[in-house]
C-alpha positions in Angstrom: -10.0 -62.1 -6.4 -11.3 -63.6 -9.6 -12.0 -59.7 -11.6 -8.4 -59.0 -10.2 -6.7 -62.0 -11.8 -8.8 -61.6 -15.0 -7.6 -57.8 -15.2 -4.2 -58.9 -14.7 -3.8 -61.5 -17.1 -5.7 -59.1 -19.5 -3.1 -56.5 -19.1 -0.3 -58.8 -19.3 -1.9 -60.2 -22.7 -2.1 -56.9 -24.1 1.6 -55.5 -23.1 3.0 -58.7 -24.3 1.2 -58.2 -27.6 2.4 -54.9 -27.8 5.8 -55.9 -27.4 6.1 -58.3 -29.8 4.3 -56.4 -32.5 6.7 -53.4 -32.0 10.3 -53.7 -34.0 13.3 -54.2 -32.0 15.8 -51.6 -32.1 18.4 -54.3 -33.8 15.8 -55.1 -36.2 15.0 -51.5 -36.9 19.2 -50.6 -37.0 19.9 -53.7 -39.5 22.0 -52.5 -42.0 23.0 -53.5 -45.5 25.9 -55.9 -45.7 28.3 -55.6 -48.5 29.0 -58.9 -48.8 25.9 -60.3 -48.0 23.3 -57.9 -49.6 25.2 -56.0 -52.2 28.0 -57.7 -53.9 25.8 -60.6 -54.8 23.6 -57.9 -56.8 27.1 -56.7 -58.3 27.7 -60.1 -59.3 24.5 -61.1 -61.0 23.3 -57.6 -62.4 26.7 -55.6 -63.1 29.7 -58.0 -63.4 28.9 -59.4 -67.1 29.7 -56.0 -68.4 31.5 -54.1 -65.4 34.6 -57.0 -65.3 38.2 -56.5 -65.8 38.0 -58.8 -68.9 34.9 -57.0 -70.3 35.2 -54.3 -72.9 33.9 -51.6 -71.1 34.0 -48.1 -72.2 33.9 -46.3 -68.9 36.5 -48.0 -67.4 34.5 -48.8 -64.3 35.1 -52.6 -62.7 33.2 -53.9 -60.1 35.0 -57.1 -58.9 36.0 -55.8 -55.5 35.3 -53.1 -53.4 38.8 -51.1 -54.3 37.5 -51.4 -57.6 34.1 -49.8 -56.9 35.5 -47.3 -54.8 38.2 -46.1 -57.3 35.7 -45.6 -60.1 36.3 -45.1 -63.8 36.6 -42.5 -66.6 33.4 -40.8 -64.5 35.0 -40.5 -61.5 34.6 -41.9 -58.1 31.1 -43.4 -58.2 30.4 -43.5 -54.6 29.9 -40.5 -52.1 29.7 -42.6 -49.0 26.8 -41.4 -46.4 25.2 -39.6 -49.4 23.6 -42.5 -51.5 21.2 -39.9 -53.5 23.9 -37.9 -54.9 26.0 -40.8 -55.6 26.7 -41.7 -59.5 26.3 -45.3 -58.9 22.8 -44.9 -57.7 22.1 -42.5 -60.1 23.0 -44.4 -63.0 20.9 -47.4 -61.7 17.4 -45.1 -61.7 15.5 -44.1 -64.7 17.2 -40.7 -66.3 20.6 -40.5 -65.1 22.8 -37.6 -65.1 24.7 -38.8 -67.7 24.4 -41.7 -70.7 21.8 -44.5 -69.9 20.6 -46.2 -67.2 22.3 -49.5 -66.2 22.1 -52.2 -66.8 22.5 -51.0 -70.1 23.3 -54.4 -71.9 19.7 -55.9 -70.8 16.2 -54.7 -70.9 15.7 -55.9 -67.3 16.2 -52.9 -64.9 17.1 -53.2 -61.4 14.1 -53.4 -59.3 13.3 -50.3 -56.7 14.0 -52.9 -54.1 17.7 -53.3 -55.7 18.5 -49.9 -56.2 17.4 -49.1 -52.8 20.1 -51.8 -51.2 23.0 -50.0 -53.1 21.6 -46.5 -51.4 21.1 -47.9 -47.9 24.6 -49.5 -48.2 26.3 -46.1 -49.4 23.8 -44.1 -46.6 25.7 -46.2 -44.3 29.0 -45.2 -45.3 29.9 -48.1 -48.0 31.7 -50.2 -45.8 33.0 -53.4 -46.5 30.9 -56.0 -44.3 
């Protein structure tokens, strides 16, 4: 009987440990939020140059989601569900298809993790969430 109890407890402990160690579906599907993840980055890293009261040769303003989706002289910067194809993501990475990597007026570029936030948000549909 003792052996049965020991084996039962060992099996229970092992299966519980495995369940705790695995990511839940909710954790895996946790998306990137515009208001919680993307817009704070925009305010901190993009708004110094991409505000409507700034001199901005591209005429691309980032003060609101409608402004961002509208784009500027180079067209619409976001293709929902296609982060890698979106000009916004391409301009944040080294060697963009035109012009220089953004942000232009600072030597400190966005980290790979920060660029990935933009890409994931666009891949999720670039929604106002």
